[in-house]
C-alpha positions in Angstrom: 77.7 91.3 139.9 81.3 91.2 138.9 82.2 91.5 135.2 85.7 91.0 133.8 86.8 93.0 130.8 89.3 91.1 128.7 91.7 92.8 126.3 89.8 92.9 123.0 90.9 92.1 119.5 91.7 95.5 118.2 91.1 94.4 114.6 94.7 94.4 113.5 95.5 90.7 113.6 97.7 91.4 116.6 98.0 89.2 119.7 99.1 91.6 122.3 99.1 95.3 123.5 100.9 97.3 126.1 99.0 99.1 128.8 100.3 102.7 128.6 98.2 104.2 131.4 95.0 103.8 133.4 92.5 106.7 133.3 90.5 105.2 136.3 91.3 103.7 139.7 89.8 101.1 141.9 86.6 102.3 143.4 85.9 104.8 140.6 82.4 104.9 139.0 82.5 104.7 135.2 79.9 105.1 132.5 79.4 103.1 129.3 82.1 103.9 126.7 84.0 106.2 129.1 87.8 106.0 128.3 89.4 103.8 131.0 92.8 103.1 129.6 95.3 104.0 126.9 97.0 101.0 125.2 99.6 100.7 122.5 99.4 98.2 119.7 101.9 97.5 117.0 100.3 100.2 114.9 98.6 102.8 117.0 98.0 104.3 120.4 94.3 103.5 121.3 92.0 104.8 124.0 90.1 101.9 125.4 86.4 102.5 126.2 84.6 100.9 129.1 82.2 98.1 128.0 80.2 98.4 131.2 78.7 101.1 133.5 79.6 100.3 137.1 82.4 100.5 139.7 86.0 99.6 139.1 86.8 96.6 141.5 90.3 95.6 140.3 93.0 96.5 137.8 94.6 93.3 136.8 97.6 94.9 134.9 99.9 97.7 135.6 101.1 100.4 133.1 104.0 99.1 131.1 102.6 95.5 131.0 102.3 93.7 127.7 99.0 91.8 127.7 97.8 89.1 125.4 94.5 89.5 123.7 91.8 87.7 125.8 93.5 88.2 129.1 91.4 90.1 131.8 92.7 93.6 132.5 90.0 95.1 134.7 87.0 93.9 136.7 83.7 95.9 137.2 80.9 95.7 139.7 77.8 96.3 137.6 74.0 96.2 138.3 72.5 92.8 138.5 70.2 91.6 135.7 67.2 92.2 138.0 68.0 95.9 138.1 69.9 96.0 141.4 72.8 98.5 141.8 76.4 97.7 142.5 77.8 98.3 146.0 79.1 101.7 147.1 82.6 100.9 146.0 84.8 102.7 148.5 82.1 105.3 148.8 82.6 106.7 145.3 79.6 105.1 143.5 76.9 107.3 144.9 74.3 108.2 142.3 75.1 105.2 140.1 71.6 103.9 140.6 70.2 106.9 138.7 71.8 105.6 135.5 70.8 102.2 134.2 73.8 99.9 133.9 73.3 98.0 130.7 75.4 94.9 130.0 76.6 95.0 126.4 76.0 92.1 124.1 79.7 91.9 123.3 82.9 93.7 124.1 84.6 96.2 121.6 86.8 94.5 119.0 87.9 97.4 116.7 90.1 100.4 117.2 88.1 103.4 118.1 84.9 101.5 118.8 83.0 101.4 122.1 80.8 98.8 123.6 77.6 97.7 121.9 74.6 99.6 123.1 71.7 97.3 123.9 69.5 96.8 120.9 71.8 98.5 118.4 73.4 95.3 117.1 76.7 97.0 116.3 79.4 99.0 118.1 79.2 102.8 118.0 82.3 104.8 117.1 83.4 107.4 119.6 84.1 110.8 118.1 87.8 111.8 117.9 89.3 115.0 116.6 92.9 115.5 115.7 95.1 118.5 114.8 98.5 118.3 113.2 101.6 119.9 114.8 103.7 121.9 112.5 106.9 120.1 111.7 110.4 121.5 111.0 111.0 123.5 107.8 111.6 121.3 104.8 113.9 121.7 101.8 112.5 121.5 98.3 113.9 117.9 98.0 112.0 116.9 101.2 108.6 118.2 99.9 107.7 114.7 98.6 108.3 112.9 101.9 105.7 112.1 104.5 106.8 114.4 107.4 107.9 112.8 110.7 105.8 114.5 113.3 104.2 113.5 116.6 100.5 112.6 116.5 98.3 115.1 118.4 94.9 114.3 119.7 92.5 117.2 120.5 90.1 117.0 123.4 87.2 114.6 122.6 83.8 116.2 122.6 82.3 113.6 125.0 82.1 114.4 128.7 84.7 112.7 130.9 84.8 112.5 134.7 87.9 114.8 134.8 89.8 116.6 132.1 93.4 115.5 131.9 96.2 117.8 130.6 96.3 117.5 126.8 99.5 116.2 125.3 100.9 113.5 123.1 102.1 110.0 124.4 105.8 110.9 123.8 105.4 114.1 125.8 103.6 112.3 128.6 106.4 109.8 128.8 109.0 112.6 128.9 107.2 114.2 131.8 107.0 110.9 133.6 110.7 110.3 133.1 111.4 113.7 134.5 109.0 113.2 137.4 106.8 116.1 136.5 103.0 116.6 136.9 101.5 117.7 133.6 98.7 119.4 135.5 101.2 122.0 136.6 102.5 122.8 133.1 100.9 125.4 130.9 100.6 124.2 127.3 101.7 126.6 124.5 100.6 124.3 121.6 97.4 124.5 119.6 94.4 124.7 121.9 96.6 124.6 125.0 98.4 121.4 124.0 101.5 120.7 126.2 104.5 120.3 124.0 107.9 118.7 124.5 109.4 122.2 124.9 106.9 123.1 127.5 107.9 120.1 129.6 111.6 120.8 129.1 111.3 124.5 130.0 109.3 123.7 133.1 111.9 121.1 134.3 114.8 123.4 133.6 116.2 121.1 130.9 115.5 123.4 127.9 119.0 122.7 126.6 117.9 119.2 125.9 115.8 120.6 122.9 119.0 120.9 120.9 119.9 117.2 121.4 119.0 114.9 118.5 115.9 112.7 119.1 117.9 109.5 119.4 120.2 111.2 121.9 117.3 112.4 124.0 115.8 109.0 124.1 119.1 107.5 125.2 119.6 110.1 127.8 116.1 109.5 129.2 116.8 105.9 129.7 120.5 106.0 130.9 121.8 107.0 134.3 125.1 108.6 135.0 128.0 106.3 134.2 125.9 103.7 132.4 127.5 102.5 129.1 124.4 101.2 127.4 120.7 101.6 127.3 118.2 98.7 126.9 114.8 99.4 125.4 112.1 96.7 125.3 111.1 95.6 121.8 107.4 96.5 121.7 104.8 98.1 119.6 105.6 99.2 116.0 109.2 98.2 116.3 108.3 94.6 117.2 105.7 94.4 114.5 108.0 95.9 111.9 110.9 93.6 112.8 108.7 90.5 112.5 107.3 91.6 109.2 110.7 92.4 107.7 112.2 89.1 108.8 109.2 87.2 107.4 109.5 89.1 104.1 113.3 88.8 103.8 113.3 85.1 104.5 110.2 84.2 102.6 110.3 86.2 99.4 113.5 86.0 97.2 114.3 89.6 96.8 115.9 91.0 93.7 116.8 94.7 93.4 117.5 96.8 90.3 118.6 100.4 89.9 118.0 103.1 87.3 119.3 106.7 87.3 117.3 109.2 85.2 117.2 112.8 84.4 114.0 114.1 86.0 114.4 117.7 85.0 111.3 117.6 82.7 109.2 116.2 85.5 110.2 119.0 87.9 109.4 121.6 85.1 106.0 119.9 84.7 105.4 120.2 88.4 106.1 123.9 88.3 103.6 124.4 85.5 100.9 122.2 87.1 101.2 124.3 90.3 100.1 127.3 88.3 97.1 125.5 86.9 93.6 126.2 88.3 93.0 122.4 88.2 95.5 122.0 91.0 94.7 125.1 93.0 95.1 124.3 96.7 96.5 120.8 96.0 100.0 120.0 97.1 102.2 118.6 94.3 105.5 116.9 94.8 107.9 114.6 92.9 106.2 111.7 94.8 102.9 112.6 93.1 104.4 112.1 89.6 106.3 109.0 90.7 103.1 107.5 92.1 101.3 108.2 88.8 104.2 106.7 86.9 104.0 103.5 88.9 100.2 103.2 88.3 100.7 103.6 84.5 103.6 101.2 84.4 101.6 98.5 86.2 99.1 98.4 83.4 101.9 97.1 81.2 103.5 94.8 83.8 100.7 93.5 86.0 102.9 90.8 87.5 104.3 93.5 89.9 100.8 93.9 91.3 100.3 90.4 92.6 100.6 88.1 95.6 102.0 84.6 96.2 99.4 82.4 97.9 101.5 79.7 99.5 98.5 77.9 101.1 96.6 77.5 97.9 99.6 77.4 95.6 98.3 80.2 93.5 99.5 83.5 92.1 96.9 86.2 92.8 97.0 89.0 90.3 95.1 92.1 91.5 93.0 94.1 89.0 93.1 97.1 91.3 96.0 98.9 93.0 96.1 99.8 96.7 99.3 102.0 96.6 101.3 101.9 99.8 103.4 104.9 100.9 106.1 104.2 103.5 105.9 106.7 106.3 108.4 107.3 109.1 106.6 108.3 112.4 107.9 108.7 116.0 106.6 105.3 116.7 108.3 103.6 113.8 107.6 102.7 110.1 104.1 102.4 108.8 102.9 101.8 105.2 99.3 103.1 104.8 97.9 102.7 101.3 95.6 104.5 99.0 92.7 102.3 98.0 92.0 101.9 94.3 94.7 104.4 93.4 94.7 103.2 89.9 91.3 104.6 89.3 92.3 108.1 90.4 93.2 111.0 88.1 96.3 113.1 88.9 94.5 115.8 90.9 92.6 113.1 92.9 95.8 111.1 93.5 97.6 114.3 94.6 94.8 115.0 97.1 94.9 111.4 98.4 98.6 111.6 99.0 98.2 114.8 100.9 95.4 113.3 103.0 97.6 110.2 103.7 100.4 112.5 104.9 98.0 114.5 107.0 96.6 111.4 108.5 100.1 110.1 109.4 101.0 113.4 111.0 97.8 113.4 113.1 98.2 109.8 114.2 94.9 108.8 112.7 96.1 106.0 110.4 93.6 103.2 110.9 94.2 99.4 110.6 92.1 99.5 107.4 94.5 102.1 106.0 97.5 99.8 106.8 96.1 96.6 105.4 95.4 95.4 101.9 98.3 97.1 100.0 99.3 95.6 96.7 102.6 97.6 95.9 104.5 100.3 97.7 106.7 103.3 97.3 109.4 104.4 99.8 111.0 107.9 99.6 114.5 107.6 101.0 115.6 110.7 99.1 114.3 112.9 102.0 117.1 111.6 104.1 119.7 112.5 101.4 120.1 108.9 100.2 120.6 108.1 96.5 119.6 104.5 96.4 119.0 101.4 98.6 117.6 97.9 98.6 114.0 98.2 100.0 112.5 95.2 101.7 109.1 94.2 100.4 106.0 94.9 102.4 104.8 91.4 103.3 102.3 90.1 100.8 103.4 92.4 98.0 105.4 91.7 94.9 107.3 95.0 94.6 108.4 98.2 96.2 110.0 101.2 94.5 112.5 103.4 96.3 112.9 107.1 95.3 116.3 108.6 95.9 117.4 112.2 96.4 117.0 114.6 93.5 120.5 116.0 92.8 121.9 118.6 90.5 124.6 116.7 88.5 126.5 117.0 85.2 124.6 114.9 82.7 124.6 114.2 79.0 121.9 116.3 77.4 121.4 116.7 73.7 124.9 115.7 72.9 126.5 118.0 75.5 127.2 118.0 79.2 124.8 120.1 81.3 123.7 120.4 84.9 120.5 118.4 85.2 118.2 117.2 88.0 119.0 113.5 88.5 117.2 110.8 90.5 118.0 107.1 91.2 115.2 104.6 91.3 115.6 101.3 93.3 113.1 98.5 92.6 112.9 95.4 94.8 110.7 92.6 93.7 109.7 89.0 94.6 111.5 86.8 92.1 108.9 84.1 92.6 106.3 86.4 91.0 108.3 88.7 88.9 110.9 87.7 86.3 113.9 89.8 85.6 112.4 90.9 82.3 109.2 92.1 83.8 110.9 93.9 86.6 113.3 95.6 84.2 110.5 96.7 81.8 108.5 98.1 84.7 111.4 100.1 86.1 112.3 101.3 82.6 108.7 102.5 82.1 108.7 104.4 85.4 112.0 106.0 84.5 110.9 106.9 81.0 107.8 108.7 82.3 109.8 110.6 84.9 112.4 111.5 82.3 109.9 112.6 79.7 106.3 112.8 81.0 105.1 113.0 77.4 106.0 109.3 77.0 102.7 108.5 78.8 101.0 109.1 75.4 102.8 106.0 74.1 101.7 103.8 77.0 98.0 104.4 77.5 
């Protein structure tokens, strides 16, 4: 019998996904939960498992197509309910009758989940392993930022019909743009991973490695003599644009700035790094800023709330899911640390490190990206002193951290060179009055300027 597989709800509240590539062709025999396609949502690149065991009869969409959730993308010929086997399928389905073809109770609906095995009552998660790629060297100021690196997926342990060359989605796209076959390229990355440099070197375009990322992207899409490049608005960029427009035109933003001498905080960090309590734990200015935010929220809970338009209520949270804005090759994401307010400083530092590692590996899940209550964005890593951050939709406030700079500053009645940082706080003026926002920002600044002030606040 013929079974249609419709694009499932990937559990992100999204309505569409882009087909990046098919891993199977018409006439191929597939097994239950075998990866059949790679799709891109607004938040992640996802490998789509097969919900059936059978023969591919038709691919309804081509790579590059943007498909709405619920639309059929592939048809299978599967065994009849009475146990009969599918037809030969272009001669490539021999042996299928040796493996029972079970029809699942429902199709997968969450990222990383496969079809429901009969009798299990729930989907089974397919094992995935990731390994980070080392990014460029960072300055001391950049240590607190979430690095911008490409997600790297290692080879899954499950058996596949054929092993494809291992690489990341941006590298596969580059190879496609250059007309290269990845199977002919030797990977020099971890575990034989094919890197961008491997592709460029193979194609004779190694000089492109010195071109900035934006320039490389423009060059890949523009022909000789063309004066502009047009890029479809899809994936993360589309989701981010919609969210920012909604936030900017729904919540009345107000932004305040405070410049503080953070020399004592940097001195404290140096001491903590020598402590056995923090052995093996990465500490950055972001660690202390996050802790300062959590402490300040206890005194100004209005900044940890949400405006419920439908029920005409203000929802004040008694927990903190702390969001950290992260720039990735696919765009801006804001994963959050659940119940961050309950964590002690070593635990918070570890959670921040794991969040950064997850972002680097491309493993950030929809659950990690939802449910945030307040956010921090570190614009200092780009050498920026201050800005007017836009609220993450549904949150009441976002704190921006500027660059730490050595500047002449008044210190104990004299002018001295000190480490200075500017804080930018944007808040929803429906939820937060100017006094509440100002007191919160002042508390964060006071903690960073003199960490001992915490004793007067807790």
